[in-house]
N, C-alpha and C positions, 0 to 999 in steps of 0.2 A: 829803403832807397833814399839816397842823398838828394836834396833839393839844391840845384846849382844856381838858379836865378835868385839874387840877393833880395829882390822886392818880394818874391813869393815866400822866401824863408822868413823875412821880417813879419809878414802877415801871419804866418803859421805860428811863429814864436810868441807874438802878441796874444793870439787866440789861446794858445796853450796856457799862458799866464791867467787869462780870464777863467779858463776851465780848471785851473790848478792841476793840470795833468800834462806830463811830458811824454810825447809819443815815441815809441821805439822806432816806428816807421812813419816819419813825418810826411811822406808822400800820400799817406792815407788821409791826413787832415787837409792837405792841399787839394786832393780830389774832392773832398766833401764840400769845399767852398767854390768849386769850379763848375760853372754852368756850361752846357753843351755849346752855346753860342760862342763862348770864348775859345773853346777847343777848336771850333771850325775855323777861326781866323788866326789862331796862334801858329807860328811856323814850325814849332817842334811838337813832338807827340806828348799829349797830356790826357789824363783820364778825367771824365766828368763825374758828377755825384749821383747819377741815377740809380746804379745798383746799390750804393751805400744807403740811399734814401729808402729803397725797398726794404732793406734789412733793418734800418733804424726805426721804421714804422712799427715793426714787430717788437723790437727791443723796448721802445717807449710804452707800447701797450702792456707789456709784461710788468714793467716798473710801476706804471700807474695802477695796474690791477692789484699789485702787492700793497701799494699805499692805501688804496680804497678798502681792501679786505681787512687790513690791520686797523684802520681808523674806524671803519663801520662794520664790526663783526656780526651785527644782527641785521644788517640790511639785506633786502631781497635781491635776487640775481638781476631782475629787471631794472631796479633802481641803480645798481652798480654799473650795469651795462650803459644806461643813459648817461651817468656821470662820466664814465670812461670815454664814451663817444664825444662828449663835450670837451673833455680835456685834451684828447689827442686830435681834435679837429683843427682844420687849417687856421681858423680864426684865433683859436687859443694858443696853439704852438707858435704862430707868428708873433703873438703878443710876448711870449717868453723869449723868442728870438730877439725882439727889440730891446729887451733888458740887457742883452749882451752886445747890442749895437752890431749885429751880424751884417747889416747892410754895408758896413765899412770894410768888411773882409771879403765879400763875394767878388769873384772874377767873372765878369760878363762882357759881352761884345760892346763895341762902341755904339751900335744901333740900339741895343738894349739899354745902355746907360743913358742915351739921349731921352729915352722914354721912361726913365727912372725905374727900370726893371728891378733894381736891387731893393726897392721899397715895396714891391708887390707882396701881398700876404701869401700867395701860393708859392712864390720863390723862397721867401723867408722860412716858411714851414718846411719846404723840401730840404733846405740847407740844414735846418735844425735837426731834422730826422737823420740826414746823412752824417752829421757830426757824431751822433750817438751810434750809428752803424759803424763808423770808423773806429770809435773808441772800443766797441764790442770786439771787432776783429783784432785790433791792436793788443787787446787784453787777453788774446788767446781764445776768443769765442766764449768768454765767461761773463756772466751778467754782473758779478760783484762790482767791478770798476765803474761801468756806466751807471749802475744803480746808485753807488755812493756819490758820484758826481752830480747826478740829477737831484738826489735827496739833499745834498749840501747846498746846491744853488737854487732849487725851485720848490722843494717839498712844502716849506712853510707858506710860500706864496700860493701854491695850489690849494692847500687846506684853508687858508684865509679866504681865497676867492670862492671856494665852495660854501663856506660859512656865510659870506655876504652876498651870495647869489650873483657873483661877478664873473660867471663863466657863460659862454654862449649856449643857450638851451632853447628848445622849442617850448616856450612858456605858455603859449595858447593851448597846446595839447596837454601839457602838465597840469595847467589850471583846470581844464575841462575834466580830466580824470579825477582830480581832487574834489571838484564841486559836485560831480555826479555821485561820488562816494559819500560826501558829507550832506549835501542838500537835495540830491536826487534830481538835479537840473543843471543846465549849462549856463555859463555867464553870457550877458548881453553886452554888445559894444555899440556905442553911439558917437558919431562925429560931433564934437562940441563946436568947433570952429577951425578955420585955417587962417594963418597970418603970414604976412610977407609978400613980396612981389611974385608974379606968376612963375618966373623962372627959378625962384628960390623959396617956395612955399614951405611952411611948417604946419603940420596937421596936429590937432589936439583931439584925442579920443578918450571917452569915458568907458570904463568897464564896471559893470555892476552885477553882483550876485547877492541876493538877500540884503543884509545891512552893510555889506562891504562895497565901497565905491572908490575907485582909483582912477587916475588920469595918466596918460602917457603922451609924449611928443615925438614926432619923427618927420623925416623928409617925405614919407609916404604914409598913407592910411595904415598899411600893413605894419610898418615900423612902429607907428604910434600905438596900434593895437597890441603889438608884442610887448612894448614898454609898459602899457597899462596892465597887461596880463602878468608881467613879471612882478609888478608892485602888489597886485592882488594875491599872487601866489605866495609872496613873502609874508603878507599879512595873515594868510590862512595857516602857514607853517608856524608862525609865531604864536 
């Protein structure tokens, strides 16, 4: 379907260049960047991204599963599942979306824009998924094209982030599993101190298990504990 609005067409064509993919049906990519709030206030009929997002979620799960199985052929199913969940999470996919500056392409209502809705993690994740759903449909419901695009743009970053433990994971649970396996006990967390004004406190927490001792900082005790657990988990893995 042809896009008549020149502003919409310009957005789509700029995004196509970033993806290095030219859509046969450009209206699919337009739908992928259109929030339902924009559809509600736009005078002409438009489609939003919700169905494409639903499809894109499955497309990305398959692509990421393939990457993990090929990269870690000896890994256990549970470990692969945890990694995949972390990569296709809202927090991580929104991070990948930011590398494409997707917030500059999203069509949202004036009200959403005033609240900086285009910068929300949930919206960026949804649009990212919708784009891959759109590519999958445009490529004739075949995985090859979206897989090649994802691998070209993001595979190296994903693998590097896995290597450096730079993906959102439940580090307290992961650490507890490892320490019970290795030491037969669980780590202990202790609040060392807090700093800063009451409305903007930073907490420092220490995590200790046998001779391993790490610290973490955060805006809450929970965040500081997670950071300390992440550092301890990295040390154990090393």
